[in-house]
N, C-alpha and C positions, 0 to 999 in steps of 0.2 A: 511157661507155656499158656498161650491165651485162652482163656474161658471159651466153651462152646455158646454161650449167648455173645461176648465178643465177635466171634467169628461170623455167627448168624448175622448180626448187624454192619459185619464187613462186607458180606455178599449184598444186603440190601443197599449199601452206600456205593458200591461197585455199579450195580444194575442203575442205581439213580443216577450216576456220574456217565456211565458209558451206553446206556440205553438196550445194546444189545451184546451178549457176551457168550461165547462158547462155553461148554459145561468143563471142557479140558482147562481152558484159559482161566475161568472163574475158581476152579480148584487150586491151579497153581499159584494164584495170587493172594487165597485166604490161606494156603498151605495146609491142604487136606488133599485126601483123595477123592477121585469121583464120586464115590458109592457113598463118602460122608457128606459130599456135596448136595446129592439127591437128598439125604436125610434134613440138611439146612432149607433146601428148597420147600419140600412138605411143612416143616415149621412155620416158614414165613407164609404160607398158605392157610395154616391152622390159625395164624394170627389176623388172617383177613386182607394181607398183602395181595393183592391181584396180580398175579404172573401169566404170562404167555411161554408156552414149551415147544420148541422146534424137535420134533424126533428126528433119529436117525443117527449116521456116524459123526456127522458133522452138525448136530443138533446145537440148539442155543437157549437162552432163556434170556427173558425181558419183562421189563413192566410195563401193563397195560396201558395203550397210549392215554396220555391225561392225567395220568395218576402222579401226583405230587406229594413227597413226603412232608409231615410238619416241620418247620424249621428247630434248627439246636436240639436236636435228640443226641445225647452225649452219655458214654458210659463213666463210670469213674476213671478208668485209665485214661481216655480221651480228655476230661477235664482236667486231672492232673499234668497231662501233656501240654493242654493250653495255658494253664496258670504260669507253670515253670517258663513257659515260651514268652510270656508276657513278663516276668520278672527280669529274664535276660534281656528283653529287648529295650528295657530301661538303660543298658549298658553297651548297646550295640549302634551308638553314635546316630541315631535316626533322627532327622528334624522332626520336634514336637513330639517326641516319642513319651515324655511323661502324661501330657493331657489325652495322646490316643490311646494309652493302655488303661487310665482311667475310664474312658469312654468306654472300651469294649469291655471290661469287667463291669460298668454299669449293666451294659446291655446283656451281657451273660447272666449276671444277676435277675433280670427280669424275666429271664425265660426259664432258670434251671430252677429243679424241685429244691427244696431247704436243705436236703442232704449234702447234694452237689455244691450248693451255695456256700454251706459251711467249708468244704475240703478248699474250695477257690479261696475265701476269705483268708483260710489259716495259712496258706501257702504263700500268698499276696503279703502278710504281716510277718512271718518268721522264715523264710527261704531267701537266702542270698546267694547271689552266682559270683565267682571270683574272675571278673573280667578286666583286663587293663582299660583305665579310664582312656573316653573317647580322645585322642590328640587332635582329631578335627572333623568338626560334625557341619555336615552341608547345611547352607541357609534353607533348603527344602529338599524335599523327596523326589523332584521333579526328575533329576539326572538319574537319581537309582531308579525309579519308574521307568523311563525312556529306555534305558541301556538295558535293563533287565529283558523288556519285552522286545529289544531288538536281537539280543543274544538268542532268546527262544526261536523268533522267526528267521534268525540268520538274515538280517539285513544291516549294510552299513549304515554308520549315521555321520554326520559333520557335527563338531563339537569344538568349542573354545577352552584353552587349557593355559593357566597361570602357574610356571615353576616356582620351585622353593625360593630361586632369586628374583622371582616376579616378572619374571619375560613370558609376553604373551603371545600364543600361537593358536592358529585353526587348524584343524586337520581333519581327514576321512578316518574313519575308525572301524575297525571290524570287531564287535565285542564278543569274544568268545566265552566270557562268563565274569562273574563277580566274586570277590572274597572280601572277608573279613578278617584284619591280621593286626595285632599290637596296636588296637585303638583307632583304626582307620578303615574303612571301605576303599577298595580297590577295583578298577574295571581292569581287565586284562584281555589282550587280542590283538591284531595285526594293525600296526600304526602305519599308513600310506604316507605320513610325510618323512618318518625315519626308515621305512621299507624294512620292519623288522617288529617280532614280538616286544609289546611294551606295556607296563603296568601303571595308571594314572591313579591318583587319589581323587575320590570323589569331589572333596571339598575344595578341591581346586579346579574342578571341572565347572565351565560356563554353562552356557546354552546348548543344548543337544537337538540335532534335529534330525530325524529319521528319514533316510533317502531311498529311492526305488533303486537298490542295488543289492541282489542277493550276494551271498558267500557261504562258503562251504566250511563249516570247522572240522578240524582234524578229529579224526575217530578218537574217542576215548580222553580228550581233553581234559585236564584236570586244573582248572583256575588257581585254586589255592596252592596247589603243588607248584605249578609255574612259577606264581607270585614268591613263593619261599625260595626257590631256586634262584629267580633272579636277584632277590636281597642277599642270599648267600655268596654269590659269585661277585658283588659289587667289588671292583678293585680297592686294594688296600697297600699300605706300604710293605708289607711282607706276606709272601705266599708261605702257605704252611702245609706240610704233610705229616701226618701222626698215624702209625699203625697202631689201632686199640685192640688189646688180647680180649676180646668179647663178642658175642654174636649180635646180629643186627639189632633185635629187638633190644637187648641190653644197652647198646651204642646209643639207640635214639632215646631211651629215657636220659641217658647225659646229654647227648648233645641233639635238640631240634635241628630242622632244616636251616634254621635261621643261623646257627653256627656256621653252616657248609653244608658239603656234599659227603653223603655216607656209601662205601661202596664195599660190599661183601670181596674178601681177596682169601686166598690162603694164608692161614695163620691168624686171622682176625677180621676188622673190619678198616678200611682205608678213610682218613678224614681228611678231604681236602677243604681249606678254608683259608682265609687271610686276617690279618689284624693290622692296625697302628700301632699299638701298644703291646709289645711281646711280654713285657712284666704282667699285664692284666691276663694275658692267654695262659702264661705259666701257671698264675693262681688257679685258673681253670682245670688245668692238667692236674695240678697237686691234690684237688678235691676229688677224683676220680676214684671208685671203690674196685678197679682192676688195671691191671698193668698196661703199658703204652710203650712205644718206640718213637722216638723223634727222627724223622726222616730229613725235615728241612723246616725252617734254616738254622744253621749250627747256633746262632745268636739265641734261639730260643732255647737251646740245652743250657747257655749260661745264666739265662734269665731263672729256668727252673733249678739251676744250682744254688742261685743267690735265695730264692724261695724256701729251698730246702734249709740251707745255714738260717734263716730268720726264724724258720719254725723251730729248728734244732735249739737256737738261743733262747726263745720263748718257752720252751718246754724246759729248760734247765734253770731258767732264771728264778732267784731265791727272791722271796716276801722280804722287802727291807721293814 
C-alpha cells in the first residue's frame, strides 16, 4: 500500500497536470476516500502550496494561477520506477537508446538528492531485464513518435512499407495502437490498402505523414492482444486442436498467445493453433505438467507416440 506521503505528492502532481479536479475524482485517482483527501489538502496547504477550493456538492480543487512546482521532485518509488524503465529501454529496440538513456540518467543525477542518486546508480549498475534481443531496430524514432501521436489523436496517416520480401507499398493507415513483441515494434490498426486489420513492423516502415482524416478506434481495442492473435493464427501446414485438462490461468502459463488461441470449454481449455513441424509440437505437449486430449490432426498422435518411445528408450538406456 502506498505511503501517505506518496499519496499527498500524487495529489499535488494531479493538480499540477490537470489544473482543476473535483474532490471525488481526485480521491478516486489517488485511491482514498473524500475525507482522507481533505486531510491531504490540508497537509499541502501546511507545506505552503497555494490551493483554491471551490465549495459545494460539485466543488473542486486547483492550484493558484501561475504556481509551478520545482522540476524533478521524486519519491523513492518513483526513482525506482524511472531507473528500471531506463534499464528496460536499452532492450526495447529504440533508435539511439543507449545514448538517450545515458543522457537521461545524467540529467536526473544533476537534480536528485544524493540518496536517490545512489539508488538510481545502483539499479543501473546491477539490474538486468530479460528481454528478447531486438530483431529489428528502426533507423530513427520518427515513425514511432508520429504513429503514437496519430493513435492518440485518432488521425489517419500515409506511410510507406517494405515487406520481408522487399516489396514496397504506399498505404493509408489508421493506427489503433503500438506494441512491442518478440524483439520488434509493431503498429496495429486498419489498413486501407488491404481493407482489414493489419500489423506493421516499425523497422520496415518508411516515411509517415499525418493526414487530416479522423477515425474512430474500436472501444476497448488492445494492440498487443490483436498482434498476438494475428501471429497465432498465421496459416500453417497443420491445423491443431488440443483439449488441455487445466484451467485458463494454468494453460496460459504453458502456452502464450504466440502459440495459439485458448478458449475455456467444458472439461478444460481448447487450444487452437497450427504448426509446420508436428514432431516439434509433440515435444511441446510432452513437457506439459497436466493432461490433454488431441482432437486434430491424427498425425499429431503418431508423433507424440514416437516422442514417448524415444523418451522411454532414453530413460532405460544403460551407461556403456
